[in-house]
C-alpha positions, -999 to +999 in steps of 0.1 A: +177-533-309+179-564-328+185-567-367+158-565-388+152-588-417+182-596-441+175-604-479+196-634-489+203-618-522+225-588-529+213-559-551+230-570-581+215-604-578+182-588-573+184-570-601+190-601-623+162-619-608+139-591-613+150-588-649+145-624-655+110-625-640+101-593-658+109-610-691+084-640-686+054-623-702+077-620-733+078-656-737+044-672-722+008-664-722+001-678-685-017-653-664+002-665-634+036-659-649+024-625-663+015-614-627+050-630-617+067-608-644+049-579-633+059-582-601+096-587-615+093-553-630+084-536-596+111-552-578+137-541-609+123-507-607+133-506-566+163-520-572+171-495-597+160-468-573+183-481-548+211-479-572+200-446-579+204-437-544+240-457-542+252-436-571+240-404-555+254-411-519+285-426-527+318-408-524+339-418-559+370-399-554+389-428-533+378-452-558+391-437-588+423-431-569+424-465-562+414-480-596+430-452-620+452-427-605+474-453-580+481-477-608+484-455-638+505-424-624+543-434-623+564-416-601+587-386-611+611-364-595+618-326-599+653-318-604+669-295-580+664-263-606+627-276-610+622-281-573+624-243-562+600-229-587+575-255-591+547-229-585+562-205-611+578-184-586+601-156-601+637-160-600+645-138-573+621-161-548+637-191-563+668-180-550+654-173-515+644-205-513+676-222-522+694-202-497+666-208-472+669-245-481+710-245-474+701-229-439+675-255-431+699-282-441+724-271-419+703-267-391+691-304-393+727-315-398+732-294-362+703-313-347+714-347-359+743-357-335+770-384-342+751-411-323+717-407-338+735-402-376+752-435-368+722-454-356+698-440-381+722-452-410+726-486-396+686-493-396+674-472-426+683-499-449+669-526-428+636-511-413+608-512-438+584-494-417+609-464-414+614-463-453+575-462-456+570-431-436+601-414-446+585-417-481+549-402-472+559-372-455+566-352-487+547-351-521+562-378-547+578-349-570+599-336-543+611-363-523+642-368-540+659-335-533+644-333-497+658-366-489+694-357-502+692-324-477+671-330-448+673-361-425+648-368-400+662-387-371+636-406-352+659-424-326+651-414-291+661-430-256+642-410-229+611-388-224+606-363-196+571-350-195+561-342-232+598-338-244+617-362-260+655-369-257+672-385-284+706-405-280+728-376-282+707-356-256+690-332-279+654-325-267+623-318-289+587-310-276+566-337-288+533-330-305+529-363-322+511-379-293+525-412-305+498-415-328+472-411-303+484-434-277+499-402-252+465-389-237+478-385-200+515-380-203+546-405-209+556-404-173+521-418-164+522-445-185+556-454-173+541-459-139+510-478-156+532-502-168+558-508-140+528-511-114+508-534-139+536-558-144+536-559-102+501-569-101+507-598-124+544-608-116+535-640-101+517-654-131+541-638-156+535-620-188+529-646-213+503-672-195+478-672-221+444-689-220+435-686-184+431-651-173+441-631-143+417-618-119+423-583-129+401-590-157+370-585-137+376-548-128+387-541-163+355-556-178+334-535-148+350-503-159+346-508-197+309-517-196+306-486-175+326-466-201+309-478-232+272-483-220+274-518-233+269-554-225+299-575-232+337-568-239+363-586-262+397-583-260+423-581-291+461-571-299+456-539-318+427-516-327+429-527-360+422-563-349+393-546-328+378-531-357+380-566-375+360-583-349+333-556-348+326-560-383+327-597-388+306-600-357+280-576-371+278-593-402+277-629-385+247-616-362+227-596-390+236-620-417+240-589-437+270-584-462+277-547-463+293-524-442+288-485-445+317-460-437+321-425-443+348-410-465+382-403-452+377-422-420+405-445-413+391-476-396+428-497-396+451-507-423+433-540-431+420-542-465+384-549-458+377-512-449+400-494-473+384-481-504+412-461-518+449-461-524+469-484-500+445-515-506+453-538-536+419-551-531+388-535-540+362-542-508+329-547-530+309-552-498+321-518-481+297-487-493+321-454-488+294-427-481+293-390-481+298-377-447+271-353-435+251-356-466+215-363-465+213-386-494+236-412-472+207-411-446+184-420-476+203-446-491+207-465-455+173-464-448+164-481-485+192-505-484+187-515-444+183-551-454+219-552-470+237-531-444+254-552-415+266-520-396+274-480-400+310-474-390+317-437-377+351-423-369+345-396-345+375-378-355+359-368-387+341-341-370+374-324-379+374-329-413+347-347-426+349-361-463+386-360-463+413-385-454+432-382-422+453-348-430+491-356-440+514-331-452+519-355-481+488-345-499+495-310-498+510-313-531+490-287-554+470-257-546+447-271-517+444-254-485+437-278-457+405-270-439+384-284-413+348-285-406+333-249-397+314-263-367+316-293-344+281-286-335+269-296-370+288-327-371+271-335-337+239-327-350+245-352-382+256-376-356+223-376-340+202-379-373+225-412-381+219-425-348+183-421-356+181-434-389+202-466-376+178-471-347+150-468-371+162-493-398+177-516-373+209-513-381+240-516-358+260-483-352+299-488-346+318-461-329+354-465-340+371-449-308+407-466-313+420-430-317+391-408-296+384-431-268+395-418-236+410-385-256+378-367-263+365-373-229+368-397-202+339-417-218+353-409-253+336-395-282+302-412-269+304-388-242+314-360-264+288-362-289+261-374-265+255-407-288+250-442-277+266-468-299+257-505-304+292-516-305+326-495-298+360-502-305+390-489-281+430-493-286+458-471-283+458-456-248+436-483-232+466-504-229+482-480-206+514-481-227+511-516-242+495-529-273+459-535-274+426-535-289+390-538-272+355-543-287+322-534-265+290-543-278+255-552-271+252-589-264+233-600-291+261-585-313+288-600-297+279-637-300+302-660-320+281-691-323+248-697-338+224-712-312+203-731-338+231-740-364+262-753-347+285-754-376+280-716-382+305-697-361+323-665-362+360-672-359+375-641-337+406-651-316+439-643-309+469-654-292+479-626-269+443-613-264+441-603-226+477-613-220+485-607-180+510-580-189+486-561-210+457-565-185+478-550-156+489-521-173+452-515-187+439-517-150+462-493-141+450-469-166+417-472-159+420-471-120+438-435-129+409-423-151+383-432-125+399-406-101+385-374-095+418-358-105+415-372-138+383-356-142+398-321-132+428-330-156+405-335-184+386-302-179+420-283-176+435-301-206+406-291-230+405-256-214+443-252-220+440-267-255+412-240-265+430-211-249+465-219-268+444-223-301+427-188-295+460-171-285+482-188-315+456-177-338+454-142-327+492-137-330+494-157-365+468-132-378+488-100-361+520-114-378+501-119-411+511-158-418+491-176-437+482-204-414+460-212-387+455-238-362+423-257-351+413-283-329+387-309-319+395-317-278+432-323-278+438-328-314+446-300-336+456-295-369+476-268-391+456-251-415+468-227-444+451-198-458+463-194-493+472-216-522+506-228-521+526-257-533+551-258-504+528-259-474+544-293-465+576-277-458+563-260-427+568-294-407+608-294-417+610-258-402+591-270-370+613-302-368+642-277-370+628-256-340+625-284-319+593-301-323+586-340-327+560-347-353+547-380-365+551-392-400+521-372-411+535-338-402+513-309-394+480-326-404+476-342-371+492-329-335+479-338-302+486-326-266+487-345-238+473-337-203+508-331-189+514-302-210+521-273-186+518-235-194+557-237-200+553-263-227+521-243-245+544-213-246+574-230-258+553-244-286+540-209-294+576-197-299+587-226-320+556-222-341+563-187-347+599-189-353+593-216-380+569-194-399+589-165-397+617-184-413+595-200-437+578-169-449+613-149-452+624-179-471+600-173-496+580-207-496+546-186-491+551-166-522+514-153-528+516-146-566+500-178-578+464-188-577+450-222-573+440-227-609+477-216-620+492-244-596+468-272-611+477-260-645+516-261-641+512-298-623+492-309-654+518-297-675+546-310-652+531-345-650+525-346-691+561-334-692+579-359-669+557-386-683+554-387-720+584-362-735+614-379-744+647-368-724+626-363-693+634-402-676+608-410-649+621-420-616+615-454-606+636-455-574+617-467-541 
């Protein structure tokens, strides 16, 4: 497939030009100009039709949040008295919560040994990354009280299987998966990096420019796995995604990128249409996922669209941002797609539309590559993309990013216009030390043992989900678990304003979670039956304590909580005597 024709004018420019041509009959009697004016009216009508399709398919929530909510809503904090009754619970329930928080605070203090406490205090004022993740664990109104009572220590020095051991010797079962990196188990990554360094030790880790011979096997593996022609190496998944987008724009000569609401394609401002990005990307269409209107728009605006980007993980939560406990701030009950099959059918329709319209399809597999299947989400969903972006686990434990694509899309120069180039480079791209670890990971992936491990890991995850939900139902806890391959999430079955508290009860039971909390958890392929059983015990213990402490009070409806939140915001923002918290 090669790109179809590209229009030299964007939609706004076409509207202006068509309107100008349409006005010609009003100022002239020339027959030729009147015909030209008629063509202008036809063009304007078609452009307005495209505007209509765009408005119908566009998902406006992130844009509204970025434009209005983020800059206009100031931060405020609930007092401790307000903290326990933010959902309107009676005093008796509030008292239970207060007592429960005191017990939880003591449990956290017991978990944090003297070395961990000393090191945490040493880095918290100097490490901005930690300050960001700490802030985003909890909905803003609750942060002040939580910070004062619950200190999450993040300093570990050893791993044994899926267990992390901190500087004081305390063990925690890791279900964070290191943001998607840990697919096959930490012990294997230790070996990948050691053996990889051995491969390239005579060249050294940082001889850059020339490439180590091991790159030939890596390229062969990646071409086979991706089903594509060429490979480009980068230093992170975000950079590899930047490469894919830039090359699509360059080789199609089209400006617009399509992505689907809620999908995460890296932190660069070119693909973030919502809060977190101060620059509004005007060349990105953020469309509704699994919606026929989006397919109609893609067909109609094919001459504008350089690529359609898909995050295959959205099969778990289409049209929603990656799940985070911070957004569990009102009555919303986190939910997932009822059927992965429906999402699979949607992707096949999207692939057909892209092929018909000659629009490149990008699979962003930085997270899903080598996790959902040995050949990634393409294998899982049965889709062949035109470009695939990998990262995270592919580096065998080291930072990396890779973009694979069709030859015509990977070209970075114009053979007819030598001054027209696509500038895509990186100092540490294909560094020897990274290639060494990557080759070890890919070699492991090609073994028959790896295939068995994937099959066993998927079955174990599915069996655990079934068993866990059975016990949650039997014990009448208002939560469930759901998975997509070895990625899983916690769902809540009733309205509540304190669902985010569950992550702290899990941490107190010895679970290591990422900063998004229970929204996105992961199993690695080295999880044993004993590890799954331990996790079950921890979840049931955490749920029992959270329920006994009154956080899942069921005497409130969604509408009640929304009304209380609205009143609360107005009170803290505009009523004198209620100062707004402006602390970081």
